[in-house]
Structures are given as structure tokens and as C-alpha cells.
N, CA, C and O atoms as CSV, one atom per row, in Angstrom:
chain,resi,resn,atom,element,x,y,z
A,1,MET,N,N,0.838,-1.180,0.000
A,1,MET,CA,C,0.000,0.000,0.000
A,1,MET,C,C,0.886,1.248,0.000
A,1,MET,O,O,1.923,1.305,0.661
A,2,THR,N,N,0.443,2.228,-0.755
A,2,THR,CA,C,1.174,3.484,-0.884
A,2,THR,C,C,0.280,4.628,-0.429
A,2,THR,O,O,-0.917,4.650,-0.717
A,3,PHE,N,N,0.875,5.576,0.284
A,3,PHE,CA,C,0.147,6.792,0.649
A,3,PHE,C,C,0.272,7.799,-0.481
A,3,PHE,O,O,1.324,7.919,-1.109
A,4,TYR,N,N,-0.818,8.526,-0.734
A,4,TYR,CA,C,-0.842,9.585,-1.735
A,4,TYR,C,C,-1.423,10.843,-1.103
A,4,TYR,O,O,-2.136,10.780,-0.101
A,5,ILE,N,N,-1.108,11.980,-1.700
A,5,ILE,CA,C,-1.658,13.252,-1.259
A,5,ILE,C,C,-2.237,13.961,-2.478
A,5,ILE,O,O,-1.668,13.917,-3.569
A,6,ALA,N,N,-3.372,14.610,-2.275
A,6,ALA,CA,C,-4.024,15.349,-3.359
A,6,ALA,C,C,-4.349,16.758,-2.874
A,6,ALA,O,O,-4.787,16.958,-1.742
A,7,GLN,N,N,-4.129,17.708,-3.739
A,7,GLN,CA,C,-4.558,19.080,-3.490
A,7,GLN,C,C,-5.876,19.253,-4.245
A,7,GLN,O,O,-5.968,18.901,-5.421
A,8,PHE,N,N,-6.902,19.798,-3.570
A,8,PHE,CA,C,-8.208,19.894,-4.221
A,8,PHE,C,C,-8.970,21.142,-3.797
A,8,PHE,O,O,-8.621,21.826,-2.835
A,9,LYS,N,N,-10.023,21.402,-4.557
A,9,LYS,CA,C,-10.957,22.478,-4.246
A,9,LYS,C,C,-12.361,21.890,-4.355
A,9,LYS,O,O,-12.677,21.192,-5.319
A,10,ALA,N,N,-13.201,22.175,-3.361
A,10,ALA,CA,C,-14.585,21.689,-3.377
A,10,ALA,C,C,-15.530,22.885,-3.328
A,10,ALA,O,O,-15.288,23.869,-2.629
A,11,HIS,N,N,-16.607,22.769,-4.089
A,11,HIS,CA,C,-17.604,23.826,-4.176
A,11,HIS,C,C,-18.982,23.214,-3.954
A,11,HIS,O,O,-19.310,22.177,-4.531
A,12,HIS,N,N,-19.783,23.860,-3.118
A,12,HIS,CA,C,-21.158,23.429,-2.882
A,12,HIS,C,C,-22.084,24.347,-3.665
A,12,HIS,O,O,-21.815,25.542,-3.784
A,13,ARG,N,N,-23.159,23.810,-4.193
A,13,ARG,CA,C,-24.039,24.598,-5.066
A,13,ARG,C,C,-24.767,25.717,-4.321
A,13,ARG,O,O,-25.223,26.666,-4.960
A,14,VAL,N,N,-24.895,25.641,-2.979
A,14,VAL,CA,C,-25.591,26.665,-2.206
A,14,VAL,C,C,-24.637,27.447,-1.303
A,14,VAL,O,O,-24.688,28.676,-1.263
A,15,VAL,N,N,-23.781,26.749,-0.589
A,15,VAL,CA,C,-22.860,27.381,0.361
A,15,VAL,C,C,-21.844,28.218,-0.412
A,15,VAL,O,O,-21.223,27.721,-1.351
A,16,GLN,N,N,-21.670,29.463,-0.034
A,16,GLN,CA,C,-20.823,30.386,-0.784
A,16,GLN,C,C,-19.375,30.421,-0.281
A,16,GLN,O,O,-18.707,31.449,-0.382
A,17,VAL,N,N,-18.903,29.319,0.249
A,17,VAL,CA,C,-17.516,29.175,0.700
A,17,VAL,C,C,-16.937,27.975,-0.021
A,17,VAL,O,O,-17.588,26.935,-0.116
A,18,GLU,N,N,-15.706,28.108,-0.535
A,18,GLU,CA,C,-15.034,26.970,-1.166
A,18,GLU,C,C,-14.055,26.344,-0.185
A,18,GLU,O,O,-13.446,27.030,0.636
A,19,GLN,N,N,-13.920,25.056,-0.286
A,19,GLN,CA,C,-12.957,24.317,0.517
A,19,GLN,C,C,-11.700,24.126,-0.326
A,19,GLN,O,O,-11.739,23.465,-1.364
A,20,HIS,N,N,-10.595,24.700,0.118
A,20,HIS,CA,C,-9.290,24.488,-0.518
A,20,HIS,C,C,-8.480,23.682,0.490
A,20,HIS,O,O,-8.203,24.162,1.589
A,21,SER,N,N,-8.101,22.471,0.127
A,21,SER,CA,C,-7.475,21.613,1.120
A,21,SER,C,C,-6.629,20.532,0.453
A,21,SER,O,O,-6.465,20.500,-0.766
A,22,ILE,N,N,-6.103,19.657,1.294
A,22,ILE,CA,C,-5.392,18.469,0.830
A,22,ILE,C,C,-6.106,17.253,1.389
A,22,ILE,O,O,-6.866,17.344,2.353
A,23,PHE,N,N,-5.847,16.113,0.766
A,23,PHE,CA,C,-6.455,14.857,1.194
A,23,PHE,C,C,-5.392,13.781,1.082
A,23,PHE,O,O,-4.723,13.673,0.055
A,24,ILE,N,N,-5.233,12.995,2.117
A,24,ILE,CA,C,-4.245,11.906,2.130
A,24,ILE,C,C,-5.005,10.587,2.219
A,24,ILE,O,O,-5.917,10.440,3.032
A,25,TRP,N,N,-4.622,9.632,1.377
A,25,TRP,CA,C,-5.257,8.319,1.378
A,25,TRP,C,C,-4.230,7.256,1.025
A,25,TRP,O,O,-3.127,7.551,0.563
A,26,LYS,N,N,-4.626,6.006,1.257
A,26,LYS,CA,C,-3.742,4.867,1.003
A,26,LYS,C,C,-4.429,3.963,-0.003
A,26,LYS,O,O,-5.626,3.699,0.105
A,27,GLN,N,N,-3.672,3.491,-0.979
A,27,GLN,CA,C,-4.215,2.551,-1.962
A,27,GLN,C,C,-3.105,1.662,-2.476
A,27,GLN,O,O,-1.919,1.945,-2.307
A,28,GLU,N,N,-3.525,0.569,-3.112
A,28,GLU,CA,C,-2.564,-0.287,-3.789
A,28,GLU,C,C,-1.908,0.540,-4.885
A,28,GLU,O,O,-2.497,1.512,-5.357
A,29,GLY,N,N,-0.722,0.178,-5.290
A,29,GLY,CA,C,-0.039,0.887,-6.362
A,29,GLY,C,C,-0.887,0.920,-7.625
A,29,GLY,O,O,-1.922,0.259,-7.710
A,30,GLY,N,N,-0.446,1.679,-8.579
A,30,GLY,CA,C,-1.190,1.772,-9.827
A,30,GLY,C,C,-1.728,3.161,-10.054
A,30,GLY,O,O,-1.436,4.089,-9.300
A,31,ASP,N,N,-2.513,3.294,-11.096
A,31,ASP,CA,C,-3.062,4.598,-11.451
A,31,ASP,C,C,-4.126,5.045,-10.466
A,31,ASP,O,O,-4.843,4.230,-9.886
A,32,ILE,N,N,-4.212,6.341,-10.291
A,32,ILE,CA,C,-5.238,6.944,-9.439
A,32,ILE,C,C,-6.465,7.189,-10.304
A,32,ILE,O,O,-6.379,7.840,-11.346
A,33,ASP,N,N,-7.588,6.675,-9.877
A,33,ASP,CA,C,-8.846,6.890,-10.587
A,33,ASP,C,C,-9.447,8.208,-10.082
A,33,ASP,O,O,-9.898,8.271,-8.938
A,34,PRO,N,N,-9.461,9.262,-10.910
A,34,PRO,CA,C,-9.918,10.566,-10.435
A,34,PRO,C,C,-11.381,10.593,-9.983
A,34,PRO,O,O,-11.716,11.329,-9.055
A,35,VAL,N,N,-12.245,9.818,-10.607
A,35,VAL,CA,C,-13.657,9.793,-10.206
A,35,VAL,C,C,-13.799,9.160,-8.822
A,35,VAL,O,O,-14.517,9.677,-7.966
A,36,LEU,N,N,-13.112,8.041,-8.611
A,36,LEU,CA,C,-13.158,7.404,-7.292
A,36,LEU,C,C,-12.571,8.320,-6.221
A,36,LEU,O,O,-13.090,8.390,-5.107
A,37,LEU,N,N,-11.487,9.023,-6.561
A,37,LEU,CA,C,-10.867,9.942,-5.604
A,37,LEU,C,C,-11.796,11.104,-5.282
A,37,LEU,O,O,-11.934,11.472,-4.115
A,38,GLU,N,N,-12.430,11.682,-6.281
A,38,GLU,CA,C,-13.381,12.784,-6.045
A,38,GLU,C,C,-14.507,12.331,-5.117
A,38,GLU,O,O,-14.881,13.058,-4.197
A,39,ASN,N,N,-15.041,11.148,-5.348
A,39,ASN,CA,C,-16.112,10.628,-4.490
A,39,ASN,C,C,-15.628,10.379,-3.069
A,39,ASN,O,O,-16.355,10.632,-2.109
A,40,LYS,N,N,-14.415,9.888,-2.934
A,40,LYS,CA,C,-13.826,9.640,-1.611
A,40,LYS,C,C,-13.636,10.964,-0.864
A,40,LYS,O,O,-13.921,11.045,0.331
A,41,ILE,N,N,-13.162,11.991,-1.552
A,41,ILE,CA,C,-12.983,13.311,-0.936
A,41,ILE,C,C,-14.331,13.873,-0.494
A,41,ILE,O,O,-14.452,14.400,0.612
A,42,LYS,N,N,-15.337,13.765,-1.347
A,42,LYS,CA,C,-16.671,14.252,-0.978
A,42,LYS,C,C,-17.157,13.573,0.299
A,42,LYS,O,O,-17.594,14.234,1.242
A,43,ARG,N,N,-17.074,12.238,0.313
A,43,ARG,CA,C,-17.597,11.427,1.414
A,43,ARG,C,C,-16.836,11.649,2.715
A,43,ARG,O,O,-17.444,11.776,3.778
A,44,GLU,N,N,-15.501,11.696,2.635
A,44,GLU,CA,C,-14.683,11.680,3.840
A,44,GLU,C,C,-14.209,13.060,4.294
A,44,GLU,O,O,-13.677,13.196,5.395
A,45,SER,N,N,-14.395,14.088,3.457
A,45,SER,CA,C,-13.924,15.415,3.834
A,45,SER,C,C,-14.957,16.502,3.580
A,45,SER,O,O,-15.376,17.178,4.520
A,46,SER,N,N,-15.370,16.683,2.355
A,46,SER,CA,C,-16.172,17.848,1.982
A,46,SER,C,C,-17.561,17.876,2.608
A,46,SER,O,O,-18.019,18.939,3.027
A,47,VAL,N,N,-18.233,16.752,2.682
A,47,VAL,CA,C,-19.547,16.735,3.325
A,47,VAL,C,C,-19.427,17.246,4.758
A,47,VAL,O,O,-20.258,18.038,5.203
A,48,HIS,N,N,-18.416,16.807,5.473
A,48,HIS,CA,C,-18.222,17.212,6.865
A,48,HIS,C,C,-17.842,18.694,6.963
A,48,HIS,O,O,-18.305,19.401,7.858
A,49,PHE,N,N,-17.005,19.154,6.043
A,49,PHE,CA,C,-16.602,20.559,6.017
A,49,PHE,C,C,-17.822,21.462,5.840
A,49,PHE,O,O,-18.026,22.391,6.622
A,50,PHE,N,N,-18.630,21.191,4.818
A,50,PHE,CA,C,-19.795,22.045,4.555
A,50,PHE,C,C,-20.858,21.899,5.643
A,50,PHE,O,O,-21.545,22.870,5.962
A,51,GLN,N,N,-21.004,20.709,6.217
A,51,GLN,CA,C,-21.967,20.528,7.312
A,51,GLN,C,C,-21.537,21.319,8.538
A,51,GLN,O,O,-22.382,21.851,9.257
A,52,MET,N,N,-20.239,21.401,8.783
A,52,MET,CA,C,-19.734,22.184,9.902
A,52,MET,C,C,-20.063,23.669,9.707
A,52,MET,O,O,-20.385,24.371,10.665
A,53,LEU,N,N,-19.980,24.136,8.458
A,53,LEU,CA,C,-20.292,25.541,8.172
A,53,LEU,C,C,-21.772,25.848,8.344
A,53,LEU,O,O,-22.128,26.899,8.878
A,54,THR,N,N,-22.631,24.948,7.899
A,54,THR,CA,C,-24.072,25.217,7.910
A,54,THR,C,C,-24.744,24.827,9.211
A,54,THR,O,O,-25.822,25.333,9.521
A,55,GLY,N,N,-24.134,23.943,9.974
A,55,GLY,CA,C,-24.750,23.493,11.209
A,55,GLY,C,C,-25.940,22.594,10.942
A,55,GLY,O,O,-26.055,21.995,9.873
A,56,ALA,N,N,-26.819,22.505,11.918
A,56,ALA,CA,C,-27.961,21.597,11.833
A,56,ALA,C,C,-29.097,22.155,10.979
A,56,ALA,O,O,-30.091,21.465,10.753
A,57,HIS,N,N,-28.966,23.385,10.505
A,57,HIS,CA,C,-30.050,24.033,9.773
A,57,HIS,C,C,-30.155,23.592,8.317
A,57,HIS,O,O,-31.171,23.849,7.671
A,58,TYR,N,N,-29.141,22.942,7.796
A,58,TYR,CA,C,-29.138,22.575,6.383
A,58,TYR,C,C,-28.433,21.234,6.229
A,58,TYR,O,O,-27.324,21.059,6.733
A,59,THR,N,N,-29.052,20.303,5.552
A,59,THR,CA,C,-28.450,18.990,5.326
A,59,THR,C,C,-27.617,19.026,4.050
A,59,THR,O,O,-28.098,19.432,2.992
A,60,ILE,N,N,-26.375,18.599,4.160
A,60,ILE,CA,C,-25.440,18.592,3.032
A,60,ILE,C,C,-25.509,17.238,2.331
A,60,ILE,O,O,-25.462,16.189,2.974
A,61,SER,N,N,-25.619,17.276,1.019
A,61,SER,CA,C,-25.651,16.060,0.212
A,61,SER,C,C,-24.430,16.032,-0.709
A,61,SER,O,O,-24.014,17.067,-1.230
A,62,GLU,N,N,-23.863,14.844,-0.902
A,62,GLU,CA,C,-22.712,14.692,-1.802
A,62,GLU,C,C,-23.027,15.164,-3.215
A,62,GLU,O,O,-22.150,15.692,-3.900
A,63,LYS,N,N,-24.265,14.981,-3.657
A,63,LYS,CA,C,-24.625,15.332,-5.035
A,63,LYS,C,C,-24.559,16.840,-5.285
A,63,LYS,O,O,-24.506,17.268,-6.438
A,64,ASP,N,N,-24.563,17.651,-4.224
A,64,ASP,CA,C,-24.496,19.107,-4.353
A,64,ASP,C,C,-23.070,19.646,-4.309
A,64,ASP,O,O,-22.860,20.858,-4.357
A,65,ILE,N,N,-22.101,18.757,-4.220
A,65,ILE,CA,C,-20.689,19.152,-4.097
A,65,ILE,C,C,-19.943,18.751,-5.363
A,65,ILE,O,O,-20.097,17.638,-5.867
A,66,SER,N,N,-19.135,19.675,-5.866
A,66,SER,CA,C,-18.234,19.333,-6.973
A,66,SER,C,C,-16.800,19.487,-6.476
A,66,SER,O,O,-16.484,20.419,-5.735
A,67,VAL,N,N,-15.947,18.572,-6.888
A,67,VAL,CA,C,-14.550,18.557,-6.454
A,67,VAL,C,C,-13.660,18.624,-7.680
A,67,VAL,O,O,-13.869,17.896,-8.651
A,68,SER,N,N,-12.667,19.500,-7.632
A,68,SER,CA,C,-11.652,19.509,-8.695
A,68,SER,C,C,-10.292,19.278,-8.040
A,68,SER,O,O,-9.921,19.943,-7.073
A,69,ILE,N,N,-9.575,18.330,-8.590
A,69,ILE,CA,C,-8.270,17.938,-8.047
A,69,ILE,C,C,-7.189,18.624,-8.866
A,69,ILE,O,O,-7.150,18.496,-10.090
A,70,SER,N,N,-6.307,19.357,-8.179
A,70,SER,CA,C,-5.240,20.093,-8.861
A,70,SER,C,C,-3.997,19.240,-9.080
A,70,SER,O,O,-3.349,19.311,-10.124
A,71,LYS,N,N,-3.679,18.432,-8.068
A,71,LYS,CA,C,-2.404,17.733,-8.097
A,71,LYS,C,C,-2.479,16.506,-7.188
A,71,LYS,O,O,-3.098,16.553,-6.125
A,72,THR,N,N,-1.848,15.413,-7.607
A,72,THR,CA,C,-1.695,14.231,-6.766
A,72,THR,C,C,-0.257,13.747,-6.869
A,72,THR,O,O,0.391,13.885,-7.907
A,73,GLU,N,N,0.228,13.179,-5.776
A,73,GLU,CA,C,1.582,12.611,-5.800
A,73,GLU,C,C,1.741,11.652,-4.617
A,73,GLU,O,O,0.978,11.728,-3.654
A,74,PRO,N,N,2.721,10.758,-4.684
A,74,PRO,CA,C,2.997,9.886,-3.543
A,74,PRO,C,C,3.374,10.737,-2.331
A,74,PRO,O,O,3.949,11.817,-2.468
A,75,TYR,N,N,3.044,10.240,-1.161
A,75,TYR,CA,C,3.260,10.989,0.077
A,75,TYR,C,C,4.067,10.132,1.043
A,75,TYR,O,O,3.716,8.984,1.318
A,76,SER,N,N,5.142,10.700,1.550
A,76,SER,CA,C,5.984,9.945,2.483
A,76,SER,C,C,6.037,10.597,3.855
A,76,SER,O,O,6.850,10.213,4.696
A,77,GLY,N,N,5.181,11.574,4.084
A,77,GLY,CA,C,5.102,12.434,5.248
A,77,GLY,C,C,5.299,11.837,6.551
A,77,GLY,O,O,5.240,12.533,7.565
């Protein structure tokens, strides 16, 4: 298993704040599937980020979030 790091930006269709962050994950060697990575970022990071901003007044759905990945590389941190 190899650790990787990705720099990304997430945007919610209603919330007027963008998430600029990094994401670290572990996977078997090989190519990074950008669609799977975007979904993983939404599920494990962005949903929680936007829910923290909105609080209990608004339910955040993955389908309302778009993620763009700027850069990925192996991570030895």
C-alpha cells in the first residue's frame, strides 16, 4: 500500500464558501482513478466541512458538491 496526497478544491451549489485543502489516502499501487478519488474526498472530507459551516439548519448532500483535483503525488510524510 502506498500513501498519496491530493490538493483539491470543493464547491457546494448553495454554500458560498469553497474548501481548498489536501487529502491523504492509502491505496494499492497503480493509477489513481480521479472519479473514485473525487467521491472519496466528498464522502470523507467535503460533506463534513460544509456541514460544519451550515450546522444543523441545512443537510449537506454529496450530489451538491463538486470537487476539482489540482495535483496528486505519492506521500511519504
